[in-house]
matplotlib code that plots the C-alpha trace (Angstrom):
import matplotlib.pyplot as plt

x = [49.3, 48.8, 51.3, 49.7, 49.2, 52.9, 54.0, 52.1, 53.3, 57.0, 56.7, 55.2, 57.8, 60.6, 59.4, 58.9, 62.5, 64.0, 62.0, 62.8, 66.5, 66.5, 64.6, 67.0, 70.1, 69.2, 66.1, 66.3, 68.6, 71.5, 74.9, 77.4, 81.2, 84.1, 83.9, 80.3, 79.1, 80.6, 78.1, 75.2, 74.8, 74.4, 72.0, 70.0, 69.9, 68.7, 66.0, 64.9, 64.5, 62.2, 60.4, 56.9, 58.1, 60.2, 57.3, 54.8, 56.7, 60.3, 60.0, 57.4, 59.4, 62.8, 61.5]
y = [143.6, 142.8, 143.4, 146.5, 148.2, 147.4, 148.8, 152.0, 152.4, 151.9, 154.0, 156.9, 156.5, 156.5, 159.6, 161.3, 160.3, 161.7, 164.8, 165.5, 164.9, 167.4, 169.9, 169.7, 169.8, 172.6, 174.6, 174.8, 177.8, 176.0, 177.7, 175.0, 175.4, 173.0, 171.1, 171.0, 168.7, 165.9, 166.6, 167.9, 165.0, 162.2, 164.3, 165.1, 161.5, 160.5, 163.2, 162.2, 158.6, 159.6, 162.2, 161.6, 162.6, 165.5, 167.0, 166.2, 167.6, 168.5, 171.0, 173.0, 173.1, 174.0, 176.2]
z = [100.9, 97.3, 94.6, 93.1, 96.4, 97.3, 94.0, 94.5, 98.1, 97.2, 94.1, 96.1, 98.9, 96.3, 94.6, 97.9, 98.9, 95.8, 95.8, 99.5, 98.9, 95.9, 97.9, 100.9, 98.6, 96.4, 97.5, 101.2, 101.2, 102.8, 101.9, 101.0, 101.0, 100.4, 103.7, 104.8, 101.9, 103.9, 106.6, 104.6, 102.2, 104.8, 106.9, 103.9, 102.8, 106.2, 106.3, 102.7, 103.9, 106.6, 104.4, 105.8, 109.3, 107.8, 106.0, 108.7, 111.7, 111.3, 108.4, 110.3, 113.5, 112.0, 109.1]

ax = plt.figure().add_subplot(projection="3d")
ax.plot(x, y, z, "-o")
ax.set_aspect("equal")
plt.show()
């Protein structure tokens, strides 16, 4: 893979990662309280890191 294609790939992946994390944290309708942030943030970080799988399959199964 040449440098320009790698830059586009990782840039797209990074934007998708950040966008998915913001969506999961603030727009998914999850109700937060004082203790569940400890659980929700790592789970949302994991799902954001696998965002193509999340948006391709998981979002439609668990929506």
